[in-house]
Structure formats: structure tokens, C-alpha cells
mmJSON file of the N, C-alpha and C atoms, coordinates in Angstrom:
{"data_MODEL":{"atom_site":{
"group_PDB":["ATOM","ATOM","ATOM","ATOM","ATOM","ATOM","ATOM","ATOM","ATOM","ATOM","ATOM","ATOM","ATOM","ATOM","ATOM","ATOM","ATOM","ATOM","ATOM","ATOM","ATOM","ATOM","ATOM","ATOM","ATOM","ATOM","ATOM","ATOM","ATOM","ATOM","ATOM","ATOM","ATOM","ATOM","ATOM","ATOM","ATOM","ATOM","ATOM","ATOM","ATOM","ATOM","ATOM","ATOM","ATOM","ATOM","ATOM","ATOM","ATOM","ATOM","ATOM","ATOM","ATOM","ATOM","ATOM","ATOM","ATOM","ATOM","ATOM","ATOM","ATOM","ATOM","ATOM","ATOM","ATOM","ATOM","ATOM","ATOM","ATOM","ATOM","ATOM","ATOM","ATOM","ATOM","ATOM","ATOM","ATOM","ATOM","ATOM","ATOM","ATOM","ATOM","ATOM","ATOM","ATOM","ATOM","ATOM","ATOM","ATOM","ATOM","ATOM","ATOM","ATOM","ATOM","ATOM","ATOM","ATOM","ATOM","ATOM","ATOM","ATOM","ATOM","ATOM","ATOM","ATOM","ATOM","ATOM","ATOM","ATOM","ATOM","ATOM","ATOM","ATOM","ATOM","ATOM","ATOM","ATOM","ATOM","ATOM","ATOM","ATOM","ATOM","ATOM","ATOM","ATOM","ATOM","ATOM","ATOM","ATOM","ATOM","ATOM","ATOM","ATOM","ATOM","ATOM","ATOM","ATOM","ATOM","ATOM","ATOM","ATOM","ATOM","ATOM","ATOM","ATOM","ATOM","ATOM","ATOM","ATOM","ATOM","ATOM","ATOM","ATOM","ATOM","ATOM","ATOM","ATOM","ATOM","ATOM","ATOM","ATOM","ATOM","ATOM","ATOM","ATOM","ATOM","ATOM","ATOM","ATOM","ATOM","ATOM","ATOM","ATOM","ATOM","ATOM","ATOM","ATOM","ATOM","ATOM","ATOM","ATOM","ATOM","ATOM"],
"id":[1,2,3,4,5,6,7,8,9,10,11,12,13,14,15,16,17,18,19,20,21,22,23,24,25,26,27,28,29,30,31,32,33,34,35,36,37,38,39,40,41,42,43,44,45,46,47,48,49,50,51,52,53,54,55,56,57,58,59,60,61,62,63,64,65,66,67,68,69,70,71,72,73,74,75,76,77,78,79,80,81,82,83,84,85,86,87,88,89,90,91,92,93,94,95,96,97,98,99,100,101,102,103,104,105,106,107,108,109,110,111,112,113,114,115,116,117,118,119,120,121,122,123,124,125,126,127,128,129,130,131,132,133,134,135,136,137,138,139,140,141,142,143,144,145,146,147,148,149,150,151,152,153,154,155,156,157,158,159,160,161,162,163,164,165,166,167,168,169,170,171,172,173,174,175,176,177,178,179,180,181,182,183],
"type_symbol":["N","C","C","N","C","C","N","C","C","N","C","C","N","C","C","N","C","C","N","C","C","N","C","C","N","C","C","N","C","C","N","C","C","N","C","C","N","C","C","N","C","C","N","C","C","N","C","C","N","C","C","N","C","C","N","C","C","N","C","C","N","C","C","N","C","C","N","C","C","N","C","C","N","C","C","N","C","C","N","C","C","N","C","C","N","C","C","N","C","C","N","C","C","N","C","C","N","C","C","N","C","C","N","C","C","N","C","C","N","C","C","N","C","C","N","C","C","N","C","C","N","C","C","N","C","C","N","C","C","N","C","C","N","C","C","N","C","C","N","C","C","N","C","C","N","C","C","N","C","C","N","C","C","N","C","C","N","C","C","N","C","C","N","C","C","N","C","C","N","C","C","N","C","C","N","C","C","N","C","C","N","C","C"],
"label_atom_id":["N","CA","C","N","CA","C","N","CA","C","N","CA","C","N","CA","C","N","CA","C","N","CA","C","N","CA","C","N","CA","C","N","CA","C","N","CA","C","N","CA","C","N","CA","C","N","CA","C","N","CA","C","N","CA","C","N","CA","C","N","CA","C","N","CA","C","N","CA","C","N","CA","C","N","CA","C","N","CA","C","N","CA","C","N","CA","C","N","CA","C","N","CA","C","N","CA","C","N","CA","C","N","CA","C","N","CA","C","N","CA","C","N","CA","C","N","CA","C","N","CA","C","N","CA","C","N","CA","C","N","CA","C","N","CA","C","N","CA","C","N","CA","C","N","CA","C","N","CA","C","N","CA","C","N","CA","C","N","CA","C","N","CA","C","N","CA","C","N","CA","C","N","CA","C","N","CA","C","N","CA","C","N","CA","C","N","CA","C","N","CA","C","N","CA","C","N","CA","C","N","CA","C","N","CA","C","N","CA","C","N","CA","C"],
"label_alt_id":[null,null,null,null,null,null,null,null,null,null,null,null,null,null,null,null,null,null,null,null,null,null,null,null,null,null,null,null,null,null,null,null,null,null,null,null,null,null,null,null,null,null,null,null,null,null,null,null,null,null,null,null,null,null,null,null,null,null,null,null,null,null,null,null,null,null,null,null,null,null,null,null,null,null,null,null,null,null,null,null,null,null,null,null,null,null,null,null,null,null,null,null,null,null,null,null,null,null,null,null,null,null,null,null,null,null,null,null,null,null,null,null,null,null,null,null,null,null,null,null,null,null,null,null,null,null,null,null,null,null,null,null,null,null,null,null,null,null,null,null,null,null,null,null,null,null,null,null,null,null,null,null,null,null,null,null,null,null,null,null,null,null,null,null,null,null,null,null,null,null,null,null,null,null,null,null,null,null,null,null,null,null,null],
"label_comp_id":["MET","MET","MET","SER","SER","SER","ASN","ASN","ASN","LYS","LYS","LYS","GLU","GLU","GLU","PHE","PHE","PHE","TYR","TYR","TYR","MET","MET","MET","GLN","GLN","GLN","MET","MET","MET","PHE","PHE","PHE","GLN","GLN","GLN","ASP","ASP","ASP","SER","SER","SER","GLY","GLY","GLY","TYR","TYR","TYR","ASN","ASN","ASN","ASP","ASP","ASP","MET","MET","MET","THR","THR","THR","TYR","TYR","TYR","LYS","LYS","LYS","VAL","VAL","VAL","ILE","ILE","ILE","SER","SER","SER","GLN","GLN","GLN","SER","SER","SER","ILE","ILE","ILE","LEU","LEU","LEU","GLY","GLY","GLY","ASP","ASP","ASP","PRO","PRO","PRO","GLY","GLY","GLY","LEU","LEU","LEU","ASN","ASN","ASN","GLU","GLU","GLU","GLN","GLN","GLN","GLN","GLN","GLN","LYS","LYS","LYS","ILE","ILE","ILE","GLU","GLU","GLU","GLN","GLN","GLN","LEU","LEU","LEU","GLU","GLU","GLU","GLN","GLN","GLN","MET","MET","MET","ASN","ASN","ASN","GLU","GLU","GLU","ALA","ALA","ALA","TYR","TYR","TYR","GLU","GLU","GLU","GLN","GLN","GLN","GLY","GLY","GLY","THR","THR","THR","ASN","ASN","ASN","VAL","VAL","VAL","GLU","GLU","GLU","ASN","ASN","ASN","THR","THR","THR","TYR","TYR","TYR","SER","SER","SER"],
"label_asym_id":["A","A","A","A","A","A","A","A","A","A","A","A","A","A","A","A","A","A","A","A","A","A","A","A","A","A","A","A","A","A","A","A","A","A","A","A","A","A","A","A","A","A","A","A","A","A","A","A","A","A","A","A","A","A","A","A","A","A","A","A","A","A","A","A","A","A","A","A","A","A","A","A","A","A","A","A","A","A","A","A","A","A","A","A","A","A","A","A","A","A","A","A","A","A","A","A","A","A","A","A","A","A","A","A","A","A","A","A","A","A","A","A","A","A","A","A","A","A","A","A","A","A","A","A","A","A","A","A","A","A","A","A","A","A","A","A","A","A","A","A","A","A","A","A","A","A","A","A","A","A","A","A","A","A","A","A","A","A","A","A","A","A","A","A","A","A","A","A","A","A","A","A","A","A","A","A","A","A","A","A","A","A","A"],
"label_entity_id":["1","1","1","1","1","1","1","1","1","1","1","1","1","1","1","1","1","1","1","1","1","1","1","1","1","1","1","1","1","1","1","1","1","1","1","1","1","1","1","1","1","1","1","1","1","1","1","1","1","1","1","1","1","1","1","1","1","1","1","1","1","1","1","1","1","1","1","1","1","1","1","1","1","1","1","1","1","1","1","1","1","1","1","1","1","1","1","1","1","1","1","1","1","1","1","1","1","1","1","1","1","1","1","1","1","1","1","1","1","1","1","1","1","1","1","1","1","1","1","1","1","1","1","1","1","1","1","1","1","1","1","1","1","1","1","1","1","1","1","1","1","1","1","1","1","1","1","1","1","1","1","1","1","1","1","1","1","1","1","1","1","1","1","1","1","1","1","1","1","1","1","1","1","1","1","1","1","1","1","1","1","1","1"],
"label_seq_id":[1,1,1,2,2,2,3,3,3,4,4,4,5,5,5,6,6,6,7,7,7,8,8,8,9,9,9,10,10,10,11,11,11,12,12,12,13,13,13,14,14,14,15,15,15,16,16,16,17,17,17,18,18,18,19,19,19,20,20,20,21,21,21,22,22,22,23,23,23,24,24,24,25,25,25,26,26,26,27,27,27,28,28,28,29,29,29,30,30,30,31,31,31,32,32,32,33,33,33,34,34,34,35,35,35,36,36,36,37,37,37,38,38,38,39,39,39,40,40,40,41,41,41,42,42,42,43,43,43,44,44,44,45,45,45,46,46,46,47,47,47,48,48,48,49,49,49,50,50,50,51,51,51,52,52,52,53,53,53,54,54,54,55,55,55,56,56,56,57,57,57,58,58,58,59,59,59,60,60,60,61,61,61],
"pdbx_PDB_ins_code":[null,null,null,null,null,null,null,null,null,null,null,null,null,null,null,null,null,null,null,null,null,null,null,null,null,null,null,null,null,null,null,null,null,null,null,null,null,null,null,null,null,null,null,null,null,null,null,null,null,null,null,null,null,null,null,null,null,null,null,null,null,null,null,null,null,null,null,null,null,null,null,null,null,null,null,null,null,null,null,null,null,null,null,null,null,null,null,null,null,null,null,null,null,null,null,null,null,null,null,null,null,null,null,null,null,null,null,null,null,null,null,null,null,null,null,null,null,null,null,null,null,null,null,null,null,null,null,null,null,null,null,null,null,null,null,null,null,null,null,null,null,null,null,null,null,null,null,null,null,null,null,null,null,null,null,null,null,null,null,null,null,null,null,null,null,null,null,null,null,null,null,null,null,null,null,null,null,null,null,null,null,null,null],
"Cartn_x":[-5.41,-4.044,-3.318,-2.166,-1.368,-0.679,-0.162,0.568,1.781,2.49,3.669,3.274,2.172,1.699,1.308,0.704,0.337,1.574,2.621,3.856,4.524,4.48,5.058,4.34,3.014,2.241,2.597,2.778,3.162,4.512,5.473,6.786,6.69,5.875,5.724,5.127,4.157,3.495,4.39,5.193,5.973,7.456,7.913,9.325,10.087,11.02,11.872,13.044,12.807,13.86,13.843,14.864,15.015,13.861,13.347,12.266,10.993,10.637,9.453,9.634,10.812,11.122,10.966,11.486,11.432,9.99,9.208,7.824,7.007,7.164,6.4,6.824,8.124,8.584,8.158,8.2,7.756,6.257,5.513,4.077,3.789,4.539,4.366,4.737,5.888,6.361,5.448,4.789,3.926,2.477,2.149,0.765,0.367,-0.549,-0.935,-1.769,-2.273,-3.081,-2.27,-0.948,-0.089,0.723,0.83,1.731,3.143,4.116,5.521,5.758,5.171,5.36,4.765,3.595,2.967,3.807,4.396,5.258,6.465,7.057,8.203,7.793,6.648,6.165,5.911,5.309,5.032,6.33,7.303,8.59,9.307,9.214,9.83,9.178,7.858,7.154,7.485,7.594,7.967,9.371,10.301,11.666,11.688,10.913,10.846,10.312,9.283,8.712,9.727,10.451,11.458,12.575,13.083,14.17,13.731,12.537,12.032,11.868,11.352,11.15,12.444,13.424,14.695,15.418,15.256,15.847,15.22,13.915,13.218,13.65,13.717,14.137,15.554,16.452,17.834,17.932,17.046,17.042,16.639,15.689,15.152,15.748,16.683,17.243,18.591],
"Cartn_y":[-6.885,-6.83,-5.696,-6.021,-5.002,-4.105,-2.992,-2.097,-2.799,-3.57,-4.286,-5.266,-5.991,-6.925,-6.174,-5.011,-4.183,-3.799,-3.354,-2.969,-4.179,-5.327,-6.536,-6.869,-6.73,-7.009,-6.027,-4.765,-3.771,-4.122,-4.517,-4.902,-6.163,-7.12,-8.349,-8.045,-7.152,-6.809,-5.977,-5.093,-4.143,-4.46,-5.348,-5.717,-5.106,-5.875,-5.401,-4.65,-3.394,-2.608,-1.176,-0.427,0.943,1.846,1.663,2.528,2.318,1.075,0.798,1.359,1.146,1.649,3.169,3.837,5.303,5.799,5.17,5.596,5.432,4.284,4.048,5.026,5.215,6.114,7.559,8.0,9.361,9.518,8.454,8.487,8.654,7.932,8.046,9.451,9.939,11.253,12.385,12.223,13.263,13.164,12.165,11.956,13.009,13.921,14.976,14.455,13.243,12.673,12.048,12.005,11.412,12.486,12.359,13.266,12.686,13.408,12.982,11.608,11.357,10.064,8.937,9.154,8.142,7.87,8.907,8.729,7.869,8.134,7.332,5.875,5.644,4.278,3.579,4.292,3.714,3.384,4.28,4.035,2.843,2.699,1.554,0.253,0.247,-0.95,-1.252,-0.209,-0.411,-1.0,-0.483,-1.011,-2.482,-2.839,-4.23,-5.12,-4.661,-5.438,-5.606,-4.542,-4.591,-5.564,-5.452,-6.327,-7.781,-8.03,-9.402,-9.956,-9.164,-9.61,-9.85,-8.978,-9.185,-10.396,-10.685,-11.899,-13.14,-13.125,-14.255,-14.401,-13.285,-13.348,-13.886,-13.461,-13.932,-15.413,-15.903,-17.31,-18.181,-17.711,-18.52,-18.212,-17.292,-16.967,-17.611],
"Cartn_z":[-4.407,-4.904,-4.172,-3.618,-2.935,-3.968,-3.505,-4.403,-4.996,-4.168,-4.656,-5.76,-5.558,-6.587,-7.858,-7.697,-8.842,-9.646,-8.949,-9.639,-10.287,-9.613,-10.213,-11.516,-11.518,-12.724,-13.835,-13.481,-14.493,-15.106,-14.26,-14.774,-15.627,-15.208,-15.987,-17.353,-17.38,-18.641,-19.558,-18.974,-19.771,-19.849,-19.005,-19.016,-17.856,-17.348,-16.257,-16.867,-17.242,-17.879,-17.358,-17.733,-17.239,-17.655,-18.857,-19.338,-18.511,-18.262,-17.448,-16.046,-15.475,-14.132,-14.093,-15.094,-15.151,-15.279,-16.139,-16.352,-15.074,-14.41,-13.182,-12.091,-11.917,-10.851,-11.123,-12.366,-12.689,-12.449,-12.714,-12.466,-10.973,-10.154,-8.702,-8.241,-8.67,-8.228,-8.686,-9.819,-10.349,-9.917,-9.094,-8.67,-7.635,-8.0,-7.062,-5.889,-5.986,-4.912,-3.791,-3.955,-2.932,-2.231,-0.902,-0.187,-0.254,0.28,0.159,0.783,1.952,2.619,1.778,1.214,0.368,-0.872,-1.442,-2.611,-2.252,-1.092,-0.65,-0.476,0.153,0.359,-0.974,-1.92,-3.235,-3.969,-3.901,-4.56,-3.934,-2.611,-1.946,-2.406,-2.507,-2.965,-4.422,-5.236,-6.629,-6.714,-5.912,-5.9,-5.5,-4.476,-4.039,-5.159,-5.839,-6.94,-8.063,-8.368,-9.43,-9.065,-7.839,-7.404,-7.369,-6.867,-6.816,-8.226,-9.118,-10.494,-11.238,-11.043,-11.744,-11.187,-9.903,-9.335,-9.944,-10.151,-10.768,-12.216,-12.954,-14.357,-14.485,-13.613,-13.672,-13.338,-12.496,-12.123,-13.308,-14.11,-15.2,-16.563,-16.646,-17.961,-18.169],
"occupancy":[1.0,1.0,1.0,1.0,1.0,1.0,1.0,1.0,1.0,1.0,1.0,1.0,1.0,1.0,1.0,1.0,1.0,1.0,1.0,1.0,1.0,1.0,1.0,1.0,1.0,1.0,1.0,1.0,1.0,1.0,1.0,1.0,1.0,1.0,1.0,1.0,1.0,1.0,1.0,1.0,1.0,1.0,1.0,1.0,1.0,1.0,1.0,1.0,1.0,1.0,1.0,1.0,1.0,1.0,1.0,1.0,1.0,1.0,1.0,1.0,1.0,1.0,1.0,1.0,1.0,1.0,1.0,1.0,1.0,1.0,1.0,1.0,1.0,1.0,1.0,1.0,1.0,1.0,1.0,1.0,1.0,1.0,1.0,1.0,1.0,1.0,1.0,1.0,1.0,1.0,1.0,1.0,1.0,1.0,1.0,1.0,1.0,1.0,1.0,1.0,1.0,1.0,1.0,1.0,1.0,1.0,1.0,1.0,1.0,1.0,1.0,1.0,1.0,1.0,1.0,1.0,1.0,1.0,1.0,1.0,1.0,1.0,1.0,1.0,1.0,1.0,1.0,1.0,1.0,1.0,1.0,1.0,1.0,1.0,1.0,1.0,1.0,1.0,1.0,1.0,1.0,1.0,1.0,1.0,1.0,1.0,1.0,1.0,1.0,1.0,1.0,1.0,1.0,1.0,1.0,1.0,1.0,1.0,1.0,1.0,1.0,1.0,1.0,1.0,1.0,1.0,1.0,1.0,1.0,1.0,1.0,1.0,1.0,1.0,1.0,1.0,1.0,1.0,1.0,1.0,1.0,1.0,1.0],
"B_iso_or_equiv":[0.0,0.0,0.0,0.0,0.0,0.0,0.0,0.0,0.0,0.0,0.0,0.0,0.0,0.0,0.0,0.0,0.0,0.0,0.0,0.0,0.0,0.0,0.0,0.0,0.0,0.0,0.0,0.0,0.0,0.0,0.0,0.0,0.0,0.0,0.0,0.0,0.0,0.0,0.0,0.0,0.0,0.0,0.0,0.0,0.0,0.0,0.0,0.0,0.0,0.0,0.0,0.0,0.0,0.0,0.0,0.0,0.0,0.0,0.0,0.0,0.0,0.0,0.0,0.0,0.0,0.0,0.0,0.0,0.0,0.0,0.0,0.0,0.0,0.0,0.0,0.0,0.0,0.0,0.0,0.0,0.0,0.0,0.0,0.0,0.0,0.0,0.0,0.0,0.0,0.0,0.0,0.0,0.0,0.0,0.0,0.0,0.0,0.0,0.0,0.0,0.0,0.0,0.0,0.0,0.0,0.0,0.0,0.0,0.0,0.0,0.0,0.0,0.0,0.0,0.0,0.0,0.0,0.0,0.0,0.0,0.0,0.0,0.0,0.0,0.0,0.0,0.0,0.0,0.0,0.0,0.0,0.0,0.0,0.0,0.0,0.0,0.0,0.0,0.0,0.0,0.0,0.0,0.0,0.0,0.0,0.0,0.0,0.0,0.0,0.0,0.0,0.0,0.0,0.0,0.0,0.0,0.0,0.0,0.0,0.0,0.0,0.0,0.0,0.0,0.0,0.0,0.0,0.0,0.0,0.0,0.0,0.0,0.0,0.0,0.0,0.0,0.0,0.0,0.0,0.0,0.0,0.0,0.0],
"pdbx_formal_charge":[null,null,null,null,null,null,null,null,null,null,null,null,null,null,null,null,null,null,null,null,null,null,null,null,null,null,null,null,null,null,null,null,null,null,null,null,null,null,null,null,null,null,null,null,null,null,null,null,null,null,null,null,null,null,null,null,null,null,null,null,null,null,null,null,null,null,null,null,null,null,null,null,null,null,null,null,null,null,null,null,null,null,null,null,null,null,null,null,null,null,null,null,null,null,null,null,null,null,null,null,null,null,null,null,null,null,null,null,null,null,null,null,null,null,null,null,null,null,null,null,null,null,null,null,null,null,null,null,null,null,null,null,null,null,null,null,null,null,null,null,null,null,null,null,null,null,null,null,null,null,null,null,null,null,null,null,null,null,null,null,null,null,null,null,null,null,null,null,null,null,null,null,null,null,null,null,null,null,null,null,null,null,null],
"auth_seq_id":[1,1,1,2,2,2,3,3,3,4,4,4,5,5,5,6,6,6,7,7,7,8,8,8,9,9,9,10,10,10,11,11,11,12,12,12,13,13,13,14,14,14,15,15,15,16,16,16,17,17,17,18,18,18,19,19,19,20,20,20,21,21,21,22,22,22,23,23,23,24,24,24,25,25,25,26,26,26,27,27,27,28,28,28,29,29,29,30,30,30,31,31,31,32,32,32,33,33,33,34,34,34,35,35,35,36,36,36,37,37,37,38,38,38,39,39,39,40,40,40,41,41,41,42,42,42,43,43,43,44,44,44,45,45,45,46,46,46,47,47,47,48,48,48,49,49,49,50,50,50,51,51,51,52,52,52,53,53,53,54,54,54,55,55,55,56,56,56,57,57,57,58,58,58,59,59,59,60,60,60,61,61,61],
"auth_comp_id":["MET","MET","MET","SER","SER","SER","ASN","ASN","ASN","LYS","LYS","LYS","GLU","GLU","GLU","PHE","PHE","PHE","TYR","TYR","TYR","MET","MET","MET","GLN","GLN","GLN","MET","MET","MET","PHE","PHE","PHE","GLN","GLN","GLN","ASP","ASP","ASP","SER","SER","SER","GLY","GLY","GLY","TYR","TYR","TYR","ASN","ASN","ASN","ASP","ASP","ASP","MET","MET","MET","THR","THR","THR","TYR","TYR","TYR","LYS","LYS","LYS","VAL","VAL","VAL","ILE","ILE","ILE","SER","SER","SER","GLN","GLN","GLN","SER","SER","SER","ILE","ILE","ILE","LEU","LEU","LEU","GLY","GLY","GLY","ASP","ASP","ASP","PRO","PRO","PRO","GLY","GLY","GLY","LEU","LEU","LEU","ASN","ASN","ASN","GLU","GLU","GLU","GLN","GLN","GLN","GLN","GLN","GLN","LYS","LYS","LYS","ILE","ILE","ILE","GLU","GLU","GLU","GLN","GLN","GLN","LEU","LEU","LEU","GLU","GLU","GLU","GLN","GLN","GLN","MET","MET","MET","ASN","ASN","ASN","GLU","GLU","GLU","ALA","ALA","ALA","TYR","TYR","TYR","GLU","GLU","GLU","GLN","GLN","GLN","GLY","GLY","GLY","THR","THR","THR","ASN","ASN","ASN","VAL","VAL","VAL","GLU","GLU","GLU","ASN","ASN","ASN","THR","THR","THR","TYR","TYR","TYR","SER","SER","SER"],
"auth_asym_id":["A","A","A","A","A","A","A","A","A","A","A","A","A","A","A","A","A","A","A","A","A","A","A","A","A","A","A","A","A","A","A","A","A","A","A","A","A","A","A","A","A","A","A","A","A","A","A","A","A","A","A","A","A","A","A","A","A","A","A","A","A","A","A","A","A","A","A","A","A","A","A","A","A","A","A","A","A","A","A","A","A","A","A","A","A","A","A","A","A","A","A","A","A","A","A","A","A","A","A","A","A","A","A","A","A","A","A","A","A","A","A","A","A","A","A","A","A","A","A","A","A","A","A","A","A","A","A","A","A","A","A","A","A","A","A","A","A","A","A","A","A","A","A","A","A","A","A","A","A","A","A","A","A","A","A","A","A","A","A","A","A","A","A","A","A","A","A","A","A","A","A","A","A","A","A","A","A","A","A","A","A","A","A"],
"auth_atom_id":["N","CA","C","N","CA","C","N","CA","C","N","CA","C","N","CA","C","N","CA","C","N","CA","C","N","CA","C","N","CA","C","N","CA","C","N","CA","C","N","CA","C","N","CA","C","N","CA","C","N","CA","C","N","CA","C","N","CA","C","N","CA","C","N","CA","C","N","CA","C","N","CA","C","N","CA","C","N","CA","C","N","CA","C","N","CA","C","N","CA","C","N","CA","C","N","CA","C","N","CA","C","N","CA","C","N","CA","C","N","CA","C","N","CA","C","N","CA","C","N","CA","C","N","CA","C","N","CA","C","N","CA","C","N","CA","C","N","CA","C","N","CA","C","N","CA","C","N","CA","C","N","CA","C","N","CA","C","N","CA","C","N","CA","C","N","CA","C","N","CA","C","N","CA","C","N","CA","C","N","CA","C","N","CA","C","N","CA","C","N","CA","C","N","CA","C","N","CA","C","N","CA","C","N","CA","C","N","CA","C","N","CA","C"],
"pdbx_PDB_model_num":[1,1,1,1,1,1,1,1,1,1,1,1,1,1,1,1,1,1,1,1,1,1,1,1,1,1,1,1,1,1,1,1,1,1,1,1,1,1,1,1,1,1,1,1,1,1,1,1,1,1,1,1,1,1,1,1,1,1,1,1,1,1,1,1,1,1,1,1,1,1,1,1,1,1,1,1,1,1,1,1,1,1,1,1,1,1,1,1,1,1,1,1,1,1,1,1,1,1,1,1,1,1,1,1,1,1,1,1,1,1,1,1,1,1,1,1,1,1,1,1,1,1,1,1,1,1,1,1,1,1,1,1,1,1,1,1,1,1,1,1,1,1,1,1,1,1,1,1,1,1,1,1,1,1,1,1,1,1,1,1,1,1,1,1,1,1,1,1,1,1,1,1,1,1,1,1,1,1,1,1,1,1,1]
}}}
């Protein structure tokens, strides 16, 4: 499972909302095991997963 797929699953399980987005992004930013570049990459993948998921939700709602 790619990181993007992981984030998509988290959003699917918890909902595509501001609170889930905030919790995931804070988790990435606070991860001491990631350097700054890795954090940026993770945030970009999370954003892609969020945007893709909200597009799917809007299509089916």
C-alpha cells in the first residue's frame, strides 16, 4: 500500500472533513522520524488523497 492509498483509507474510515485533515497533517508534522523533505512529500500525498476522495464523494452525493 502506498502512502497515498494509506491516507485515502484513513479519510474513508474517518471522513473527508476538516478535523480528519487536521489530525493527519499534525501527525505528519510532529513525526520526529521524518526530515523536512519527507514531511513535505507526505503532506503532498495526503493532499492528493484528500482531493481525490472529496472529488469522488461529490460525484456520488
